[in-house]
N, C-alpha and C positions, 0 to 999 in steps of 0.2 A: 505495498497498498506507498503511495507516494503525499494522501491526502488525506487527514481526516478530521471534516469540520462536523459541525452540528448537524447538517439536514442532508448533508453531501459528502459522499466521498473520488478518490480517482485510486485509480493503480493500473499499472502498467499491462500492459497484454505485450505476451513473448512473439514478435513475428520482424522480420529482416529488417520493416523500417520501423521508427520509434511511433508508437501506437499508442497513445491512451484512451481510457471508460472511466467515462461521470456516472456514477449511481447516486440515486436519493438513499440513504439511508433503510427509512419506512418503503419495505418495497411495493414498486406503484406497479401495476401492467400498463398504461399508456402516459402521455405527459398531461391529461385533459384530467387524470383522477390524482397526480402529486400537485399540492396547497398554493396559493398563490404564493408561499415565501419558496417552496422547494423550488415552483419554477422562475423564483428573480437569484436563485441561490445558484440553479443550475447555468441559467443564461451569462452569467455573469463570473464563473468556470468556463464556458467554452469561450471568452472572450479570454479574460486573462490566458487558460494553456492556449489559443490560437495566437496569440499576442507573440508570449513566450516561445513557442514552437517556429514562430518567424523568426525571431529574433535570435534566436542559440543556433539550429539550423540550419538557415536559412536556406526552406526549399523552393522547389519549383511554384508547386502549390498546397496547401492543407485541404483533408479530402474527413465535412462531418454529419456523418448517418448516425440512423437509430434506427435498427432494426427491429431483433427482441421477436425471431419466427425459434431462432432454437430456445433463446435463452428467455421465456415470455414475464419479461422483468423491464424497468424504462429505466436508460443504459443509453447512455450517449458514446461514439467513437470521434479519437481525435487522430486523425492521419497527417504523420509527416509524406510528402510524394516529393520525387523526384522523377526526372527523364531517363535516369537510368537505373530505376531502381524496379528488380525484375516482372511488374504487372503495369507500369506506365505505357501508354495513358489510360490503362483499364482502369475496373478498382482494385483494390485489394485481396479481393473477394473470387475475379476476372480469371481470363486467360493469361498463365506466363505468358509472356510478352520475348525473354530473356537471362539467362544469369547474366547478377546483379555482380560486382562486386565492394558496394560501395561502403566507399571510409567519412565514417562520419565520427564526430564530438564524442568527449561519454555521456551516457545516460546520467549517467550522475552528475554532471554537471548540471541536468537540466534538469532534474531533480531539484536541486541543491537551488535553483532560479524558480521554480514555480513554485517550494514552499514558500520558498520570502515573499514571491508575488498574491500567493493567496493568502498571506499569515497563517498557515498550516503548521510551523513548525513549535 
C-alpha cells in the first residue's frame, strides 16, 4: 500500500508500466454508490496521482480507467504510458505490440513523492 487515508487508499499494481489503483475504504460497487465525500477524495487523488506521474515519469500519456468486471468493487486504475511500452498505443489490457525494455526511474522515488503530495505519510 502506498497511501492509506480516511476514505481511500492507493496501492501499486504490478506491471511493466507504473500503475496504481485507488480504492474506497468502504467497498462500493459503482462511483454513484460512493458518498460525496468519497467521490471528492477519489477525484482529488486522481488529480494528484496524475500530476505526480507526469512530473516524475514524463510519459507520453496517462491512462485512467474504471472497469470492475473481475473485481466488482469501485476502484480507479491510473497507468503511465510510453510510446515504447509493450502495448502502446493499445490499452494495457490490449494486444502486445512489441517487447519493451523500458528504463524507468525508481518506484520508491515516485512513491515518496506521491506520499508527500497526498499528505498520507
